[in-house]
PADOKE-733159 format. One record per residue (C-alpha): x negated, y negated, z. Coordinates in steps of 0.2 Angstrom, whole numbers, padded with zeros to 4 digits, always signed. Example, Ala and Ser with C-alpha at 12.3 -4.5 7.8 and 13.67 -1.06 7.14 Angstrom:
BEGIN
-0062+0022+0039 -0068+0005+0036 
END
This chain:
BEGIN
-0529-0706+1019 -0516-0710+1006 -0498-0705+1010 -0491-0691+1000 -0474-0694+0992 -0462-0683+0982 -0458-0688+0964 -0448-0680+0949 -0455-0679+0932 -0444-0672+0918 -0434-0663+0931 -0448-0655+0940 -0453-0661+0958 -0472-0665+0961 -0482-0672+0976 -0492-0687+0973 -0502-0700+0982 -0492-0716+0985 -0498-0731+0976 -0508-0721+0963 -0505-0724+0945 -0491-0714+0937 -0501-0710+0921 -0515-0702+0932 -0502-0690+0939 -0496-0686+0921 -0514-0683+0915 -0519-0672+0930 -0503-0661+0928 -0506-0660+0909 -0489-0668+0905 -0490-0675+0888 -0490-0694+0888 -0496-0704+0872 -0509-0717+0876 -0523-0727+0867 -0530-0740+0879 -0529-0731+0895 -0544-0720+0901 -0547-0714+0918 -0565-0720+0919 -0560-0738+0913 -0543-0740+0922 -0528-0749+0916 -0527-0762+0902 -0509-0761+0896 -0511-0767+0879 -0506-0752+0868 -0489-0749+0876 -0489-0731+0870 -0487-0724+0887 -0469-0730+0890 -0458-0719+0901 -0440-0720+0908 -0439-0723+0927 -0422-0722+0936 -0417-0739+0942 -0427-0749+0930 -0418-0758+0916 -0431-0755+0903 -0445-0743+0899 -0461-0745+0909 -0479-0742+0905 -0486-0727+0915 -0503-0735+0916 -0497-0749+0926 -0484-0741+0937 -0488-0737+0955 -0480-0721+0962 -0466-0723+0974 -0457-0710+0985 -0442-0703+0976 -0446-0709+0959 -0438-0700+0945 -0447-0701+0928 -0444-0695+0911 -0457-0694+0897 -0445-0686+0885 -0429-0691+0877 -0421-0699+0862 -0422-0717+0869 -0440-0717+0875 -0446-0708+0860 -0438-0721+0849 -0447-0734+0859 -0464-0726+0856 -0460-0723+0838 -0457-0742+0836 -0473-0746+0844 -0482-0733+0833 -0475-0741+0818 -0484-0757+0823 -0500-0748+0825 -0498-0741+0807 -0494-0757+0798 -0512-0760+0792 -0519-0743+0795 -0527-0736+0780 -0520-0719+0773 -0537-0710+0773 -0534-0696+0785 -0542-0683+0772 -0558-0693+0771 -0559-0699+0789 -0572-0691+0800 -0560-0691+0815 -0547-0680+0806 -0542-0666+0817 -0546-0675+0834 -0537-0691+0831 -0524-0697+0843 -0515-0708+0831 -0514-0694+0819 -0507-0682+0833 -0494-0695+0838 -0489-0699+0820 -0486-0680+0817 -0476-0679+0834 -0465-0694+0830 -0460-0687+0812 -0463-0705+0806 -0467-0700+0789 -0460-0715+0779 -0468-0732+0779 -0458-0748+0777 -0474-0758+0772 -0480-0760+0754 -0498-0753+0752 -0503-0769+0743 -0497-0780+0758 -0508-0772+0771 -0523-0782+0778 -0539-0775+0773 -0555-0776+0783 -0573-0770+0782 -0578-0752+0781 -0594-0744+0787 -0600-0757+0798 -0616-0752+0807 -0615-0758+0825 -0632-0750+0830 -0636-0735+0842 -0630-0723+0829 -0612-0730+0829 -0602-0734+0814 -0587-0745+0814 -0572-0744+0801 -0562-0760+0806 -0547-0755+0796 -0544-0739+0807 -0546-0749+0824 -0530-0749+0835 -0538-0762+0847 -0537-0752+0862 -0552-0761+0868 -0559-0745+0877 -0576-0748+0868 -0576-0767+0874 -0572-0762+0892 -0585-0748+0892 -0599-0760+0887 -0592-0774+0899 -0588-0764+0914 -0598-0748+0914 -0615-0752+0905 -0614-0770+0910 -0622-0774+0893 -0606-0782+0885 -0612-0781+0866 -0594-0778+0860 -0580-0791+0859 -0564-0795+0849 -0567-0806+0833 -0553-0816+0825 -0534-0817+0830 -0517-0808+0827 -0517-0794+0814 -0534-0800+0808 -0543-0795+0825 -0557-0783+0824 -0570-0776+0836 -0588-0783+0833 -0605-0787+0840 -0611-0804+0845 -0623-0812+0833 -0641-0805+0835 -0635-0793+0848 -0632-0776+0841 -0625-0761+0851 -0641-0756+0860 -0640-0747+0877 -0644-0729+0883 -0626-0724+0884 -0619-0733+0868 -0613-0717+0859 -0600-0714+0872 -0589-0727+0863 -0587-0714+0849 -0579-0702+0862 -0569-0716+0870 -0562-0721+0853 -0545-0712+0851 -0545-0715+0832 -0557-0714+0818 -0564-0732+0820 -0580-0728+0829 -0589-0713+0822 -0606-0705+0826 -0619-0708+0812 -0628-0692+0819 -0612-0681+0816 -0603-0691+0803 -0597-0680+0788 -0608-0665+0794 -0593-0654+0798 -0574-0654+0800 -0569-0651+0818 -0557-0637+0814 -0572-0626+0808 -0581-0629+0824 -0581-0618+0840 -0585-0624+0857 -0592-0618+0874 -0596-0627+0890 -0614-0630+0895 -0625-0643+0904 -0637-0655+0896 -0656-0650+0900 -0662-0667+0897 -0665-0671+0915 -0661-0664+0932 -0644-0673+0933 -0636-0658+0923 -0623-0668+0914 -0608-0657+0909 -0606-0655+0890 -0596-0646+0877 -0607-0638+0863 -0599-0638+0846 -0607-0625+0834 -0602-0616+0819 -0609-0600+0811 -0605-0601+0792 -0604-0585+0781 -0622-0579+0778 -0629-0593+0788 -0636-0594+0805 -0626-0601+0820 -0630-0620+0821 -0626-0633+0834 -0619-0649+0827 -0616-0660+0842 -0615-0662+0861 -0600-0670+0869 -0598-0676+0887 -0587-0664+0897 -0578-0672+0912 -0585-0667+0929 -0582-0681+0942 -0594-0673+0954 -0609-0674+0941 -0608-0685+0927 -0590-0692+0927 -0584-0694+0909 -0601-0698+0900 -0618-0693+0895 -0633-0703+0889 -0638-0704+0871 -0654-0696+0874 -0645-0680+0880 -0632-0681+0867 -0645-0681+0853 -0656-0668+0860 -0646-0654+0851 -0658-0657+0837 -0672-0649+0847 -0663-0632+0847 -0665-0629+0829 -0682-0637+0825 -0699-0630+0826 -0693-0613+0832 -0706-0599+0837 -0699-0583+0830 -0713-0570+0827 -0723-0562+0841 -0742-0564+0840 -0757-0553+0847 -0773-0562+0845 -0765-0574+0832 -0759-0559+0821 -0741-0556+0819 -0734-0541+0827 -0717-0534+0832 -0708-0537+0848 -0710-0520+0856 -0729-0520+0853 -0731-0537+0861 -0721-0532+0876 -0731-0516+0878 -0747-0526+0877 -0740-0538+0891 -0736-0523+0902 -0754-0516+0899 -0762-0533+0904 -0751-0536+0919 -0753-0518+0926 -0772-0517+0923 -0778-0535+0927 -0783-0543+0943 -0780-0561+0948 -0765-0566+0938 -0756-0582+0939 -0738-0584+0932 -0734-0602+0928 -0715-0606+0927 -0705-0619+0918 -0692-0629+0929 -0680-0627+0914 -0678-0608+0917 -0662-0602+0924 -0660-0596+0942 -0658-0578+0936 -0674-0579+0926 -0684-0586+0941 -0678-0572+0952 -0683-0559+0939 -0700-0566+0937 -0702-0567+0956 -0697-0549+0958 -0710-0544+0945 -0723-0554+0953 -0720-0546+0970 -0722-0529+0963 -0739-0533+0955 -0745-0545+0969 -0746-0559+0956 -0746-0578+0961 -0732-0588+0954 -0733-0607+0952 -0720-0620+0946 -0732-0634+0944 -0726-0646+0930 -0730-0664+0933 -0728-0667+0915 -0709-0666+0916 -0708-0682+0927 -0706-0699+0918 -0701-0714+0929 -0698-0725+0914 -0684-0713+0908 -0674-0715+0924 -0660-0727+0928 -0648-0730+0942 -0634-0720+0934 -0636-0703+0925 -0654-0703+0919 -0666-0695+0931 -0685-0696+0931 -0686-0677+0933 -0683-0672+0915 -0680-0653+0919 -0664-0644+0922 -0667-0632+0937 -0681-0638+0948 -0670-0637+0963 -0670-0618+0961 -0689-0618+0964 -0686-0625+0981 -0672-0613+0985 -0682-0598+0979 -0698-0604+0987 -0708-0606+0971 -0724-0616+0975 -0725-0632+0965 -0740-0640+0973 -0755-0646+0964 -0767-0638+0977 -0759-0621+0975 -0759-0622+0956 -0777-0627+0954 -0784-0614+0967 -0774-0600+0959 -0779-0606+0941 -0797-0606+0946 -0796-0588+0953 -0785-0581+0939 -0792-0571+0925 -0775-0570+0916 -0762-0584+0915 -0744-0579+0911 -0735-0595+0905 -0716-0595+0904 -0710-0610+0894 -0721-0622+0904 -0729-0635+0893 -0742-0641+0906 -0757-0635+0896 -0752-0644+0880 -0763-0658+0885 -0774-0647+0896 -0780-0633+0884 -0797-0633+0891 -0791-0626+0907 -0787-0610+0899 -0801-0608+0887 -0810-0594+0896 -0794-0585+0902 -0783-0571+0895 -0767-0580+0890 -0749-0573+0889 -0735-0585+0884 -0717-0584+0881 -0710-0599+0872 -0694-0603+0861 -0702-0617+0851 -0720-0619+0843 -0733-0628+0854 -0752-0629+0855 -0752-0616+0869 -0746-0602+0858 -0761-0605+0847 -0772-0602+0862 -0763-0587+0868 -0769-0569+0867 -0751-0563+0867 -0737-0574+0862 -0719-0569+0862 -0704-0579+0855 -0689-0580+0867 -0671-0587+0866 -0669-0606+0868 -0660-0615+0882 -0643-0614+0874 -0645-0597+0867 -0644-0588+0884 -0633-0588+0899 -0638-0593+0917 -0636-0603+0932 -0644-0620+0935 -0645-0631+0951 -0645-0650+0948 -0654-0663+0958 -0638-0665+0969 -0638-0646+0974 -0623-0642+0963 -0624-0625+0955 -0618-0624+0937 -0616-0608+0926 -0619-0609+0907 -0612-0594+0897 -0619-0596+0879 -0608-0591+0864 -0622-0594+0851 -0623-0579+0839 -0639-0579+0829 -0642-0568+0814 -0659-0563+0822 -0658-0567+0840 -0673-0569+0850 -0675-0559+0867 -0671-0568+0883 -0684-0570+0896 -0674-0559+0907 -0674-0545+0894 -0693-0545+0892 -0696-0545+0911 -0683-0531+0914 -0692-0521+0900 -0709-0524+0909 -0702-0519+0926 -0694-0503+0919 -0711-0498+0911 -0720-0502+0928 -0707-0491+0938 -0709-0477+0926 -0728-0479+0926 -0728-0475+0907 -0726-0485+0891 
END
């Protein structure tokens, strides 16, 4: 176990691991330290020199990203001398940088912009006509756009492709102040995690074609959630906005750091899955394919469940822990069989050795914890005996509609699907990110999602519908 030592930062004493990097301690303690090239997932590089600090006993400022912690170290991140050093380094970064913050898609979350404002470095000593110009709007592939003029050559993107994905599509082209990031001939940026370079880029050099010019970041609101693309349950931030007279809309998913789950990154498949939320939504309840109101549909579900025999409930492994508990409780009251059979959510070709899992569902582990039977044998036996099938967000029958041709079908779905058209009663429900709940990932880690989406006409949650039905059953009346 690493030895713990005492250090002083800006006059405050801290405990830290001996030999660990000083910049990690600064970041972990939320002590502001400007930096471009360093990233905790990529390690030290030492090329930007922005993380300079003063250390007692050292003749000159030191870079925090390559300074190991020693016992008794006294560090200053603030002060006239050290801030003058950073200001001089920043001036070098700005020599050829374009003055296009108002049109830059990174404005509002750009580290160069932040450091520039902090430094008060508002006057340039470089003639605009003397600046080196480079290419704009360079398509690197994988939804990533490069503006060479804005690049500060931190090399985070190069190191990510070299050290993390091991695909090495990016490199440095040319020399001195004409150096730029580029791809090798015939090798565009093309790996399942490529869009992480957009998050890694501290400036507006690398931008997402998916999000580019869709919204200004200061108009967006965020909440913490998990990706439902597979059983890994990667942590994400959901950026959304509800404009006046318009519906709340999700504009992007960003990876959220959780060292126990996904580290600092997410796959491109999960990142782009936000489009699924708003497309092809199911919004009007149906009885025998005729539109009806929600209350009438729920009353008819109650009648069917309370009067029918041999009912099977088929659950989706994307439901929250709380939803599964509610359904299981309802099933116990009415002696209904519950299955979690969903082989269609497995895709071995999707999986890799990093974050992507073959199980493309968010909460299958809850089935095991709550003893929901997923076996094929139990499902087929129960389906053969069932006269009524109650389907809750499970898409298994999409390619097996013949199996429910002669049965009474009740379905709850957030998005349109073929099963709805073959249902006697179909009710729209809130989508994955419009509801709150708990999910257990493939490693057994429980994660809570609290949605902050505000729809003009919100769909009911599955829990709300189940609770309404349970209330009717307890009262014994409609």
